[in-house]
C-alpha positions in Angstrom: 27.5 -140.7 77.5 27.2 -143.5 75.0 23.9 -145.4 74.7 23.1 -148.9 73.6 19.8 -147.6 72.3 19.0 -144.2 70.6 15.4 -143.0 71.1 13.6 -140.3 69.1 10.0 -139.1 68.8 8.0 -138.8 65.5 4.3 -138.1 64.7 1.9 -141.0 64.9 1.4 -140.7 61.1 5.0 -141.4 60.4 5.9 -144.5 58.2 7.2 -147.4 60.2 10.9 -148.3 59.9 12.3 -151.7 60.7 10.5 -153.6 63.4 7.0 -152.3 64.1 5.8 -152.5 67.7 2.1 -151.9 68.5 0.0 -152.3 71.6 -3.4 -154.0 72.2 -5.7 -154.5 75.2 -6.9 -157.8 76.6 -9.5 -158.0 73.9 -6.9 -157.5 71.1 -8.3 -154.1 70.3 -5.8 -151.5 68.9 -6.0 -147.7 68.5 -7.1 -146.0 65.3 -3.7 -144.9 64.1 -2.4 -148.4 64.9 -5.2 -150.0 62.9 -4.4 -147.7 60.0 -0.7 -148.6 60.1 -1.5 -152.3 60.2 -4.0 -152.2 57.4 -4.8 -155.7 56.3 -2.5 -157.1 58.9 -5.1 -156.7 61.6 -6.6 -160.0 60.6 -3.1 -161.5 60.6 -2.7 -160.4 64.2 -6.0 -162.1 65.2 -5.0 -165.4 63.5 -1.5 -165.3 65.0 -2.9 -164.5 68.4 -5.3 -167.4 68.2 -2.6 -169.8 67.2 -0.3 -168.6 70.0 -3.0 -168.3 72.7 -2.1 -164.6 73.0 -4.6 -162.8 75.1 -3.1 -159.3 75.3 -1.9 -159.8 78.9 0.2 -156.9 80.2 3.8 -157.2 79.1 3.3 -160.3 77.0 4.5 -160.1 73.4 3.3 -161.7 70.2 6.2 -161.7 67.6 5.3 -162.1 63.9 8.1 -162.5 61.4 7.9 -161.1 57.9 4.2 -160.0 58.3 2.2 -159.7 55.1 0.5 -156.4 54.5 2.8 -154.3 56.6 6.0 -152.5 55.5 8.0 -153.9 58.5 10.5 -156.7 58.9 8.8 -157.9 62.0 5.6 -157.1 63.8 5.6 -157.1 67.6 2.3 -156.9 69.4 2.6 -156.1 73.1 -0.3 -156.6 75.4 -1.3 -153.7 77.6 -3.9 -155.7 79.5 -6.8 -153.6 80.9 -6.1 -150.0 79.9 -8.0 -148.5 82.8 -5.5 -149.9 85.4 -2.2 -148.9 83.7 0.4 -147.1 85.8 3.7 -145.4 84.9 5.7 -148.5 85.8 3.7 -150.5 83.2 5.0 -148.3 80.4 8.5 -148.7 81.7 8.0 -152.4 81.4 6.6 -152.1 77.9 9.8 -150.3 76.8 11.9 -153.0 78.4 9.9 -155.8 76.6 10.3 -154.0 73.3 14.1 -153.7 73.8 14.3 -157.3 74.7 13.2 -158.3 71.2 15.9 -156.4 69.4 18.1 -158.6 67.3 21.9 -158.8 67.3 23.8 -156.1 65.5 22.2 -153.0 63.9 18.5 -152.7 64.3 15.7 -150.1 63.7 12.4 -150.1 65.4 9.2 -148.0 65.3 6.9 -148.1 68.3 3.3 -146.9 68.0 2.7 -145.1 71.3 -1.0 -145.6 71.2 -3.6 -147.5 73.2 -7.1 -148.6 72.0 -8.6 -145.3 73.2 -6.0 -143.1 71.5 -2.5 -141.8 71.7 -0.5 -142.3 74.9 0.3 -139.2 76.9 3.7 -137.7 76.6 4.5 -139.0 80.1 3.6 -142.5 79.1 5.6 -142.4 75.9 8.6 -141.0 77.9 8.3 -144.0 80.3 8.5 -146.3 77.4 11.6 -144.5 76.1 13.2 -144.8 79.6 12.4 -148.5 79.7 14.0 -149.0 76.4 17.2 -147.3 77.5 17.3 -149.0 80.9 16.8 -152.5 79.4 19.4 -151.7 76.7 22.2 -151.1 79.3 25.2 -153.4 79.2 28.5 -153.4 81.0 31.0 -155.2 78.8 33.9 -152.8 78.5 36.4 -155.4 79.7 35.4 -158.1 77.2 37.9 -158.3 74.4 35.9 -161.1 72.7 32.2 -161.4 72.5 30.1 -164.5 72.0 27.5 -164.7 69.2 24.5 -162.5 70.2 26.3 -160.6 72.9 26.3 -157.5 70.7 22.5 -157.7 70.4 20.8 -154.3 70.0 24.1 -152.4 70.5 23.3 -150.0 67.7 19.5 -149.8 67.9 17.7 -146.7 66.5 14.2 -146.5 67.8 11.4 -144.1 66.9 8.4 -143.6 69.1 5.4 -142.5 67.1 3.5 -140.2 69.5 0.6 -137.7 69.4 2.8 -134.7 70.3 6.4 -135.3 69.3 7.5 -132.0 70.6 6.0 -132.4 74.0 7.4 -135.9 74.3 10.9 -134.8 73.3 10.8 -132.0 75.8 9.6 -134.3 78.6 12.2 -136.9 77.8 15.0 -134.4 78.2 14.6 -134.4 82.0 13.7 -138.1 82.2 16.7 -139.0 80.1 19.0 -137.3 82.6 17.5 -139.5 85.3 18.2 -142.6 83.2 21.7 -141.3 82.8 21.9 -141.2 86.6 20.9 -144.8 86.8 23.4 -145.7 84.2 26.2 -144.0 86.2 25.2 -145.8 89.3 25.2 -149.2 87.5 28.6 -148.5 86.0 30.0 -147.7 89.4 28.7 -150.8 91.0 29.8 -153.0 88.1 33.4 -151.7 88.0 36.1 -154.1 89.3 37.6 -153.1 92.6 41.1 -152.8 91.2 39.8 -150.0 89.0 37.3 -148.3 91.3 39.0 -147.7 94.7 38.3 -144.7 97.0 40.5 -142.2 95.2 39.2 -143.1 91.8 35.6 -143.0 93.0 36.2 -139.5 94.4 37.7 -138.5 91.1 34.6 -139.7 89.2 32.3 -137.9 91.6 34.3 -134.8 91.1 33.4 -134.8 87.4 30.0 -133.5 88.6 31.6 -130.1 88.7 31.1 -129.9 84.9 27.3 -129.8 85.6 27.6 -127.0 88.3 27.8 -129.2 91.3 30.1 -128.0 94.1 32.3 -130.9 95.1 34.6 -131.1 98.1 36.9 -134.1 98.7 38.1 -134.7 102.2 41.4 -136.6 102.4 42.7 -138.6 105.4 44.3 -135.5 106.9 41.1 -133.5 106.7 39.1 -136.4 108.2 41.5 -136.8 111.0 41.2 -133.1 111.8 37.4 -133.5 111.9 37.7 -136.5 114.2 36.2 -139.1 111.8 37.7 -142.0 113.7 34.9 -144.5 112.9 35.3 -144.1 109.1 39.1 -144.0 109.2 39.3 -147.1 111.4 37.6 -149.1 108.6 40.1 -148.0 106.0 43.3 -148.1 108.0 44.1 -151.7 106.8 44.1 -150.7 103.1 46.9 -149.4 101.0 44.2 -147.2 99.3 43.5 -144.1 101.4 39.9 -143.3 102.4 38.0 -140.3 101.1 34.8 -138.5 101.9 33.1 -136.5 99.1 30.5 -133.7 99.7 28.5 -132.7 96.6 26.2 -129.7 96.7 23.6 -128.7 94.1 22.1 -125.3 94.7 19.2 -125.2 92.3 16.5 -124.0 94.7 15.9 -120.8 96.6 19.0 -119.1 97.8 19.6 -119.7 101.5 16.9 -122.4 101.8 18.1 -125.4 103.8 18.9 -128.4 101.6 17.8 -132.0 101.7 20.7 -134.5 101.9 21.5 -138.0 100.8 24.3 -140.1 102.2 25.9 -143.2 100.7 28.0 -146.0 102.0 31.0 -146.4 99.7 33.0 -149.5 100.7 34.7 -150.1 97.4 35.7 -153.6 98.5 34.9 -155.4 101.6 36.9 -158.4 102.7 35.4 -158.2 106.1 38.7 -157.1 107.5 40.2 -159.2 110.4 36.7 -160.8 110.7 37.3 -162.0 107.1 34.5 -163.2 105.0 34.4 -166.7 103.4 35.9 -166.9 100.0 32.7 -168.0 98.3 31.1 -165.0 96.5 33.5 -162.5 98.1 34.0 -161.1 94.6 30.5 -159.6 95.0 31.8 -157.3 97.6 33.0 -154.9 94.9 29.3 -153.8 95.0 29.4 -152.8 98.7 29.4 -149.2 97.5 25.9 -149.3 95.9 24.7 -146.6 98.3 27.5 -144.2 97.2 26.9 -145.1 93.6 23.2 -144.2 93.9 24.0 -140.8 95.5 26.5 -139.9 92.7 23.9 -141.0 90.0 21.2 -139.0 91.8 23.4 -135.8 92.0 24.1 -136.2 88.2 20.4 -136.5 87.5 19.4 -133.5 89.6 22.1 -131.3 88.2 21.7 -132.3 84.6 17.9 -131.7 84.6 18.5 -128.4 86.5 16.3 -129.5 89.4 14.8 -126.6 91.4 16.1 -128.0 94.6 18.9 -127.6 97.1 20.5 -131.0 97.6 23.7 -132.2 99.3 25.1 -135.6 98.6 27.8 -137.1 100.8 29.6 -140.4 100.4 32.2 -142.1 102.6 34.7 -144.1 100.5 36.9 -146.8 102.0 38.4 -150.3 101.5 38.0 -152.8 104.3 41.2 -154.9 104.1 43.0 -157.2 106.6 46.6 -156.1 106.7 48.8 -155.6 109.8 47.4 -152.1 110.4 43.8 -153.2 110.2 41.5 -152.5 113.1 40.8 -155.5 115.4 37.8 -156.9 117.2 38.1 -155.4 120.6 39.4 -152.0 119.4 37.5 -148.9 120.5 37.3 -145.9 118.1 36.0 -142.4 118.7 33.5 -141.1 116.1 33.2 -137.5 114.9 30.3 -137.2 117.3 32.6 -138.0 120.2 30.7 -141.2 120.9 32.9 -144.2 121.3 32.4 -147.5 119.6 33.7 -151.0 120.5 34.5 -153.0 117.5 33.0 -156.5 117.9 33.1 -157.5 114.2 35.2 -155.7 111.6 32.8 -156.9 109.0 30.1 -154.6 110.4 32.0 -151.7 108.9 29.4 -149.9 106.8 27.7 -148.4 109.8 31.0 -147.0 111.0 31.5 -145.2 107.7 28.0 -143.9 107.8 28.2 -142.8 111.4 30.8 -140.1 110.7 29.2 -139.0 107.4 25.8 -138.8 108.9 27.1 -136.7 111.8 29.0 -134.4 109.4 25.9 -133.8 107.4 23.6 -133.3 110.4 26.0 -130.8 112.1 27.6 -129.0 109.1 24.8 -129.1 106.5 21.8 -129.0 108.8 19.4 -130.4 106.2 15.6 -130.5 106.3 15.9 -134.2 106.2 18.5 -136.8 105.2 18.3 -140.3 103.7 21.2 -142.7 103.8 21.5 -145.8 101.5 23.8 -148.7 102.3 24.3 -152.3 101.3 24.4 -152.8 105.0 23.2 -156.2 106.2 22.5 -159.7 104.9 19.7 -159.8 107.5 17.6 -157.5 105.4 17.8 -159.9 102.5 16.6 -162.7 104.7 13.7 -160.5 105.9 12.6 -158.9 102.6 14.4 -160.8 99.8 15.3 -158.8 96.7 12.0 -157.0 96.0 12.1 -154.3 98.6 14.8 -152.3 100.3 14.4 -152.1 104.1 13.4 -148.6 105.3 13.9 -147.4 108.8 12.9 -143.8 109.8 12.5 -141.5 112.8 10.0 -139.5 110.9 6.6 -140.8 109.7 6.0 -138.1 107.1 9.4 -138.8 105.4 8.7 -142.5 105.6 5.3 -142.2 103.9 6.8 -140.1 101.1 9.5 -142.7 100.5 6.9 -145.4 100.4 4.8 -143.5 97.9 7.8 -142.7 95.7 8.8 -146.4 95.8 5.4 -147.4 94.5 5.5 -144.8 91.7 9.0 -145.7 90.5 9.2 -149.4 91.2 12.2 -148.9 93.5 10.1 -150.3 96.4 10.8 -149.9 100.1 9.2 -151.6 103.1 9.2 -150.0 106.5 10.9 -151.9 109.3 10.7 -151.1 113.1 12.9 -149.0 115.3 12.6 -148.8 119.0 14.6 -148.3 122.2 14.1 -151.9 123.1 16.7 -152.8 120.5 19.3 -150.5 122.0 20.3 -152.9 124.7 21.6 -155.2 122.0 24.3 -152.7 121.0 25.2 -151.3 124.4 28.8 -152.0 125.3 30.4 -152.5 128.7 33.6 -150.8 127.5 32.4 -148.0 125.2 29.2 -146.1 124.4 28.1 -148.8 122.0 29.1 -151.9 120.1 29.2 -152.0 116.3 27.0 -155.1 116.1 24.3 -156.6 118.2 24.5 -160.2 116.9 22.3 -162.2 114.6 18.8 -161.4 116.0 17.3 -158.4 114.3 20.6 -157.6 112.6 19.2 -155.0 110.2 17.2 -153.3 113.0 20.2 -153.0 115.4 22.3 -151.6 112.5 19.6 -148.9 112.0 19.5 -148.3 115.8 23.2 -147.8 115.6 22.9 -145.2 112.8 20.1 -143.4 114.6 22.6 -142.4 117.3 24.4 -140.2 114.7 21.6 -138.2 113.2 21.2 -135.7 116.1 17.4 -135.6 115.8 17.4 -134.7 112.1 14.4 -136.2 110.2 16.1 -139.2 108.7 15.5 -142.4 106.9 17.9 -145.3 106.4 17.5 -147.6 103.3 19.2 -151.0 103.6 19.7 -151.9 99.9 21.7 -155.0 100.3 19.1 -157.1 98.4 18.3 -154.5 95.7 21.5 -152.7 94.6 23.5 -155.7 93.3 22.8 -159.2 92.2 19.0 -158.9 92.3 17.0 -160.9 89.9 16.8 -159.5 86.4 13.7 -157.5 85.4 12.2 -156.1 82.2 14.2 -152.9 82.7 17.4 -154.3 84.2 19.6 -157.1 83.0 22.7 -155.8 84.8 24.3 -157.1 88.0 24.3 -153.6 89.3 20.8 -152.3 89.3 21.2 -148.6 89.9 18.6 -148.9 92.6 17.5 -145.7 94.4 18.3 -143.1 91.7 14.8 -142.9 90.4 13.3 -143.3 93.9 15.2 -140.4 95.3 14.8 -138.2 92.2 11.0 -138.6 92.7 11.3 -137.8 96.4 13.2 -134.6 95.6 10.6 -133.7 92.9 7.7 -134.3 95.3 9.4 -132.1 97.9 10.4 -129.2 95.8 8.7 -129.3 92.4 5.2 -130.6 92.9 4.0 -128.3 95.5 
């Protein structure tokens, strides 16, 4: 896997190369090793800070070109704010800020991983390294010509000067695999739909076999035999056949029930017969953000040899409006045997998930399962792009997801479920309708999904506002964000590895 940014670890005493990055608190104080590296430039920093009204606020950078007294081409001072309140996400941000200052072309940078009270911990330095790589991600493989500056930082070599280089390097081995998982998820979401269709998506997921993941691909015939009429109904209007992919990582105790993650993988969504407006329809290449996350997560877990038993399952379809496409008014039979009246063919993601959720609940029998889906515009109206909507039938699982979201920055916000909403999806012709109308649209979608979990502890994450097209951040400048990989990796670690 190629990287825009290469990161290594060296002792704090190492000589700086290229751009020198240091940290200060909100009183402009720096650590002892940093002060030694700066030498006479400490006064230069104070003068420049005064001139620029720089106060050491967290994440704010002071950029000094050709600094006198320092063997560095540039000096970048990043504010850490009040050191007592720093969290892991702050160090991710610091890495992203540093990466944002890389110039075009080849660049070298040395980052002093030290705070005023001494060297950063290995975990804090690793978070900076992760932030560097996440910010450095670009998806430009289809550009044959690049504008000036678009190649910025594409060959950056960065050294983090740390207190214990060996410990930081060891810690980053695992964290780097999680970053790789995010990169994989971003790549999948960013790919054009003529390149990434169900069969190709399944092929890429199958590459996880190289890491020891057991992968089973269900074709149309196999899904028909299982009775997956809800999923197959969505894909029947496409020339591209649907697929379901089951990925199993057995890194935990032999025979112990796994946990499971399920992703919606609508590789392109026209809306079907209930066709979408033309404006922004091109964004519907990202309607497989949930499946992308699950593949990225399985890569991260397998690559870092997680001591966990995990099953990932993704339903892959295209929703197209040809003469064979399902119609509003059709009734399909799901794998569970429950019948569904199709009211709107653009409410297709829940149909895909219905069959995959039932498959996992019945055949995998996990301890708990979490699904991710770019499911409703209603969740974007409700929560914007800062939080994914979370719905759950299990308070303990919900609390753990909330905590993991705070720790990783992949934030979730719990939304309600309740039998009062069921009447909105009851059908006079079938067991249920596939949409309950505009009011509470994200809630009724979750109520629909809950009918296919068979009592398994479950959470549904509606990631329509966070997986694609979300505002750019210090650690993500990509249209596809890779949302959920770090969140769920932390959930798995908390469940299996932090007991």
